[in-house]
VEXSEVEX-912335 format. One record per residue: residue in one letter; residue number from 1; y, x, z of N, C-alpha, C in turn. Coordinates in steps of 0.05 Angstrom, whole numbers, always signed. Layout:
residues N
{r = A, k = NUM, n_v = Y, n_u = X, n_w = Z, ca_v = Y, ca_u = X, ca_w = Z, c_v = Y, c_u = X, c_w = Z}
...
end
This chain:
residues 86
{r = X, k = 1, n_v = -117, n_u = +1271, n_w = +353, ca_v = -120, ca_u = +1267, ca_w = +377, c_v = -99, c_u = +1242, c_w = +385}
{r = X, k = 2, n_v = -106, n_u = +1229, n_w = +405, ca_v = -91, ca_u = +1208, ca_w = +415, c_v = -71, c_u = +1219, c_w = +431}
{r = X, k = 3, n_v = -43, n_u = +1206, n_w = +436, ca_v = -17, ca_u = +1216, ca_w = +451, c_v = -28, c_u = +1209, c_w = +477}
{r = X, k = 4, n_v = -17, n_u = +1227, n_w = +495, ca_v = -24, ca_u = +1232, ca_w = +522, c_v = -5, c_u = +1217, c_w = +539}
{r = X, k = 5, n_v = -14, n_u = +1195, n_w = +554, ca_v = +3, ca_u = +1181, ca_w = +574, c_v = +17, c_u = +1196, c_w = +597}
{r = X, k = 6, n_v = +41, n_u = +1209, n_w = +603, ca_v = +49, ca_u = +1214, ca_w = +622, c_v = +45, c_u = +1207, c_w = +648}
{r = X, k = 7, n_v = +42, n_u = +1184, n_w = +650, ca_v = +33, ca_u = +1166, ca_w = +673, c_v = +9, c_u = +1170, c_w = +683}
{r = X, k = 8, n_v = -11, n_u = +1181, n_w = +669, ca_v = -39, ca_u = +1189, ca_w = +674, c_v = -43, c_u = +1212, c_w = +680}
{r = X, k = 9, n_v = -24, n_u = +1232, n_w = +682, ca_v = -38, ca_u = +1263, ca_w = +681, c_v = -31, c_u = +1274, c_w = +708}
{r = X, k = 10, n_v = -44, n_u = +1292, n_w = +711, ca_v = -44, ca_u = +1312, ca_w = +734, c_v = -32, c_u = +1333, c_w = +735}
{r = X, k = 11, n_v = -30, n_u = +1357, n_w = +747, ca_v = -27, ca_u = +1382, ca_w = +746, c_v = -46, c_u = +1402, c_w = +754}
{r = X, k = 12, n_v = -55, n_u = +1414, n_w = +739, ca_v = -69, ca_u = +1437, ca_w = +750, c_v = -64, c_u = +1468, c_w = +749}
{r = X, k = 13, n_v = -64, n_u = +1488, n_w = +761, ca_v = -64, ca_u = +1514, ca_w = +757, c_v = -87, c_u = +1531, c_w = +751}
{r = X, k = 14, n_v = -83, n_u = +1549, n_w = +732, ca_v = -106, ca_u = +1568, ca_w = +724, c_v = -94, c_u = +1593, c_w = +732}
{r = X, k = 15, n_v = -109, n_u = +1610, n_w = +737, ca_v = -100, ca_u = +1640, ca_w = +741, c_v = -117, c_u = +1653, c_w = +723}
{r = X, k = 16, n_v = -96, n_u = +1665, n_w = +701, ca_v = -113, ca_u = +1682, ca_w = +678, c_v = -104, c_u = +1715, c_w = +680}
{r = X, k = 17, n_v = -130, n_u = +1728, n_w = +680, ca_v = -122, ca_u = +1755, ca_w = +681, c_v = -120, c_u = +1763, c_w = +653}
{r = X, k = 18, n_v = -103, n_u = +1796, n_w = +647, ca_v = -96, ca_u = +1804, ca_w = +623, c_v = -77, c_u = +1796, c_w = +605}
{r = X, k = 19, n_v = -67, n_u = +1776, n_w = +616, ca_v = -32, ca_u = +1770, ca_w = +598, c_v = -19, c_u = +1789, c_w = +610}
{r = X, k = 20, n_v = -3, n_u = +1807, n_w = +588, ca_v = +12, ca_u = +1825, ca_w = +596, c_v = +40, c_u = +1818, c_w = +569}
{r = X, k = 21, n_v = +42, n_u = +1803, n_w = +564, ca_v = +66, ca_u = +1796, ca_w = +539, c_v = +74, c_u = +1769, c_w = +541}
{r = X, k = 22, n_v = +96, n_u = +1759, n_w = +528, ca_v = +101, ca_u = +1735, ca_w = +515, c_v = +83, c_u = +1730, c_w = +497}
{r = X, k = 23, n_v = +69, n_u = +1748, n_w = +480, ca_v = +48, ca_u = +1738, ca_w = +464, c_v = +20, c_u = +1726, c_w = +472}
{r = X, k = 24, n_v = +11, n_u = +1738, n_w = +491, ca_v = -15, ca_u = +1726, ca_w = +515, c_v = -4, c_u = +1705, c_w = +523}
{r = X, k = 25, n_v = +18, n_u = +1695, n_w = +526, ca_v = +28, ca_u = +1671, ca_w = +543, c_v = +28, c_u = +1648, c_w = +518}
{r = X, k = 26, n_v = +40, n_u = +1650, n_w = +492, ca_v = +34, ca_u = +1634, ca_w = +472, c_v = +7, c_u = +1632, c_w = +468}
{r = X, k = 27, n_v = -10, n_u = +1650, n_w = +462, ca_v = -35, ca_u = +1648, ca_w = +457, c_v = -56, c_u = +1629, c_w = +477}
{r = X, k = 28, n_v = -49, n_u = +1634, n_w = +501, ca_v = -64, ca_u = +1616, ca_w = +524, c_v = -49, c_u = +1589, c_w = +520}
{r = X, k = 29, n_v = -22, n_u = +1585, n_w = +521, ca_v = -9, ca_u = +1556, ca_w = +523, c_v = -16, c_u = +1544, c_w = +494}
{r = X, k = 30, n_v = -15, n_u = +1557, n_w = +475, ca_v = -24, ca_u = +1541, ca_w = +445, c_v = -48, c_u = +1530, c_w = +451}
{r = X, k = 31, n_v = -67, n_u = +1550, n_w = +461, ca_v = -98, ca_u = +1539, ca_w = +457, c_v = -108, c_u = +1516, c_w = +475}
{r = X, k = 32, n_v = -94, n_u = +1520, n_w = +504, ca_v = -97, ca_u = +1495, ca_w = +523, c_v = -77, c_u = +1469, c_w = +504}
{r = X, k = 33, n_v = -57, n_u = +1469, n_w = +492, ca_v = -46, ca_u = +1448, ca_w = +481, c_v = -58, c_u = +1442, c_w = +459}
{r = X, k = 34, n_v = -84, n_u = +1454, n_w = +449, ca_v = -106, ca_u = +1445, ca_w = +422, c_v = -123, c_u = +1423, c_w = +442}
{r = X, k = 35, n_v = -126, n_u = +1422, n_w = +465, ca_v = -146, ca_u = +1407, ca_w = +476, c_v = -135, c_u = +1378, c_w = +482}
{r = X, k = 36, n_v = -152, n_u = +1360, n_w = +474, ca_v = -149, ca_u = +1330, ca_w = +478, c_v = -153, c_u = +1324, c_w = +503}
{r = X, k = 37, n_v = -120, n_u = +1315, n_w = +506, ca_v = -111, ca_u = +1303, ca_w = +539, c_v = -98, c_u = +1322, c_w = +549}
{r = X, k = 38, n_v = -85, n_u = +1349, n_w = +539, ca_v = -64, ca_u = +1362, ca_w = +554, c_v = -38, c_u = +1350, c_w = +539}
{r = X, k = 39, n_v = -22, n_u = +1342, n_w = +558, ca_v = +5, ca_u = +1342, ca_w = +558, c_v = +21, c_u = +1366, c_w = +549}
{r = X, k = 40, n_v = +22, n_u = +1378, n_w = +566, ca_v = +38, ca_u = +1406, ca_w = +571, c_v = +17, c_u = +1428, c_w = +583}
{r = X, k = 41, n_v = +30, n_u = +1456, n_w = +570, ca_v = +19, ca_u = +1481, ca_w = +582, c_v = +37, c_u = +1502, c_w = +581}
{r = X, k = 42, n_v = +38, n_u = +1519, n_w = +604, ca_v = +56, ca_u = +1537, ca_w = +604, c_v = +47, c_u = +1558, c_w = +619}
{r = X, k = 43, n_v = +45, n_u = +1582, n_w = +607, ca_v = +34, ca_u = +1612, ca_w = +619, c_v = +61, c_u = +1626, c_w = +622}
{r = X, k = 44, n_v = +53, n_u = +1639, n_w = +643, ca_v = +70, ca_u = +1661, ca_w = +658, c_v = +53, c_u = +1688, c_w = +661}
{r = X, k = 45, n_v = +60, n_u = +1710, n_w = +647, ca_v = +48, ca_u = +1735, ca_w = +652, c_v = +54, c_u = +1751, c_w = +675}
{r = X, k = 46, n_v = +73, n_u = +1744, n_w = +684, ca_v = +75, ca_u = +1760, ca_w = +702, c_v = +68, c_u = +1755, c_w = +729}
{r = X, k = 47, n_v = +59, n_u = +1732, n_w = +736, ca_v = +46, ca_u = +1716, ca_w = +757, c_v = +20, c_u = +1717, c_w = +744}
{r = X, k = 48, n_v = +10, n_u = +1703, n_w = +723, ca_v = -12, ca_u = +1707, ca_w = +713, c_v = -24, c_u = +1677, c_w = +715}
{r = X, k = 49, n_v = -5, n_u = +1657, n_w = +723, ca_v = -16, ca_u = +1632, ca_w = +722, c_v = -2, c_u = +1613, c_w = +705}
{r = X, k = 50, n_v = -22, n_u = +1593, n_w = +702, ca_v = -16, ca_u = +1578, ca_w = +676, c_v = -17, c_u = +1553, c_w = +687}
{r = X, k = 51, n_v = +8, n_u = +1534, n_w = +683, ca_v = +15, ca_u = +1507, ca_w = +696, c_v = +1, c_u = +1480, c_w = +671}
{r = X, k = 52, n_v = -16, n_u = +1469, n_w = +675, ca_v = -22, ca_u = +1456, ca_w = +655, c_v = -22, c_u = +1423, c_w = +668}
{r = X, k = 53, n_v = -11, n_u = +1404, n_w = +651, ca_v = -7, ca_u = +1380, ca_w = +656, c_v = -29, c_u = +1362, c_w = +636}
{r = X, k = 54, n_v = -47, n_u = +1348, n_w = +652, ca_v = -72, ca_u = +1338, ca_w = +630, c_v = -81, c_u = +1312, c_w = +642}
{r = X, k = 55, n_v = -89, n_u = +1298, n_w = +619, ca_v = -106, ca_u = +1266, ca_w = +630, c_v = -129, c_u = +1275, c_w = +646}
{r = X, k = 56, n_v = -139, n_u = +1272, n_w = +665, ca_v = -166, ca_u = +1275, ca_w = +682, c_v = -182, c_u = +1260, c_w = +665}
{r = X, k = 57, n_v = -178, n_u = +1238, n_w = +653, ca_v = -197, ca_u = +1220, ca_w = +643, c_v = -211, c_u = +1229, c_w = +615}
{r = X, k = 58, n_v = -196, n_u = +1250, n_w = +605, ca_v = -198, ca_u = +1256, ca_w = +571, c_v = -206, c_u = +1293, c_w = +577}
{r = X, k = 59, n_v = -197, n_u = +1306, n_w = +598, ca_v = -213, ca_u = +1331, ca_w = +604, c_v = -212, c_u = +1339, c_w = +634}
{r = X, k = 60, n_v = -223, n_u = +1359, n_w = +638, ca_v = -228, ca_u = +1372, ca_w = +670, c_v = -210, c_u = +1399, c_w = +669}
{r = X, k = 61, n_v = -206, n_u = +1408, n_w = +687, ca_v = -196, ca_u = +1432, ca_w = +693, c_v = -217, c_u = +1456, c_w = +686}
{r = X, k = 62, n_v = -243, n_u = +1449, n_w = +690, ca_v = -267, ca_u = +1474, ca_w = +681, c_v = -263, c_u = +1467, c_w = +654}
{r = X, k = 63, n_v = -260, n_u = +1456, n_w = +636, ca_v = -261, ca_u = +1456, ca_w = +607, c_v = -238, c_u = +1468, c_w = +593}
{r = X, k = 64, n_v = -211, n_u = +1463, n_w = +610, ca_v = -190, ca_u = +1480, ca_w = +607, c_v = -193, c_u = +1510, c_w = +606}
{r = X, k = 65, n_v = -204, n_u = +1512, n_w = +633, ca_v = -213, ca_u = +1540, ca_w = +635, c_v = -231, c_u = +1553, c_w = +616}
{r = X, k = 66, n_v = -254, n_u = +1539, n_w = +603, ca_v = -264, ca_u = +1548, ca_w = +583, c_v = -254, c_u = +1550, c_w = +556}
{r = X, k = 67, n_v = -227, n_u = +1537, n_w = +553, ca_v = -214, ca_u = +1537, ca_w = +529, c_v = -201, c_u = +1558, c_w = +531}
{r = X, k = 68, n_v = -188, n_u = +1568, n_w = +556, ca_v = -166, ca_u = +1595, ca_w = +552, c_v = -192, c_u = +1618, c_w = +548}
{r = X, k = 69, n_v = -221, n_u = +1613, n_w = +563, ca_v = -236, ca_u = +1641, ca_w = +564, c_v = -242, c_u = +1644, c_w = +532}
{r = X, k = 70, n_v = -237, n_u = +1620, n_w = +509, ca_v = -244, ca_u = +1631, ca_w = +483, c_v = -220, c_u = +1638, c_w = +468}
{r = X, k = 71, n_v = -198, n_u = +1643, n_w = +486, ca_v = -173, ca_u = +1659, ca_w = +470, c_v = -175, c_u = +1685, c_w = +480}
{r = X, k = 72, n_v = -196, n_u = +1690, n_w = +501, ca_v = -201, ca_u = +1723, ca_w = +498, c_v = -190, c_u = +1732, c_w = +535}
{r = X, k = 73, n_v = -185, n_u = +1712, n_w = +554, ca_v = -177, ca_u = +1718, ca_w = +570, c_v = -192, c_u = +1710, c_w = +598}
{r = X, k = 74, n_v = -198, n_u = +1725, n_w = +621, ca_v = -215, ca_u = +1714, ca_w = +636, c_v = -195, c_u = +1699, c_w = +661}
{r = X, k = 75, n_v = -208, n_u = +1675, n_w = +669, ca_v = -191, ca_u = +1650, ca_w = +682, c_v = -214, c_u = +1645, c_w = +698}
{r = X, k = 76, n_v = -198, n_u = +1630, n_w = +723, ca_v = -213, ca_u = +1619, ca_w = +744, c_v = -191, c_u = +1590, c_w = +760}
{r = X, k = 77, n_v = -202, n_u = +1566, n_w = +758, ca_v = -183, ca_u = +1550, ca_w = +769, c_v = -172, c_u = +1557, c_w = +794}
{r = X, k = 78, n_v = -149, n_u = +1538, n_w = +806, ca_v = -133, ca_u = +1557, ca_w = +826, c_v = -134, c_u = +1528, c_w = +844}
{r = X, k = 79, n_v = -118, n_u = +1508, n_w = +827, ca_v = -113, ca_u = +1484, ca_w = +842, c_v = -108, c_u = +1461, c_w = +829}
{r = X, k = 80, n_v = -111, n_u = +1436, n_w = +834, ca_v = -108, ca_u = +1414, ca_w = +821, c_v = -97, c_u = +1388, c_w = +840}
{r = X, k = 81, n_v = -76, n_u = +1386, n_w = +826, ca_v = -61, ca_u = +1358, ca_w = +841, c_v = -53, c_u = +1334, c_w = +834}
{r = X, k = 82, n_v = -48, n_u = +1319, n_w = +846, ca_v = -35, ca_u = +1292, ca_w = +831, c_v = -4, c_u = +1292, c_w = +828}
{r = X, k = 83, n_v = +6, n_u = +1276, n_w = +812, ca_v = +37, ca_u = +1280, ca_w = +801, c_v = +50, c_u = +1270, c_w = +838}
{r = X, k = 84, n_v = +72, n_u = +1282, n_w = +834, ca_v = +93, ca_u = +1277, ca_w = +857, c_v = +101, c_u = +1250, c_w = +850}
{r = X, k = 85, n_v = +103, n_u = +1231, n_w = +882, ca_v = +106, ca_u = +1197, ca_w = +879, c_v = +134, c_u = +1202, c_w = +889}
{r = X, k = 86, n_v = +158, n_u = +1186, n_w = +878, ca_v = +186, ca_u = +1185, ca_w = +886, c_v = +185, c_u = +1164, c_w = +910}
end
């Protein structure tokens, strides 16, 4: 995989059902980090949210949701936004 340029990334949020522990967070986050174009992925089992920073020219939020589903968790896209400008 090519390195991801942080300047070209956007942040998306996925809502993931069924995460109940830090092991679940690890599985979901690791599965997302293996997708080409993902810079960061942070899952929180208490809120059910996964924050993902990715390059939209290399992947989409829908494809990231599919990657989470392959780890065994139901997921629905929540929001996608551009990086904050200073």
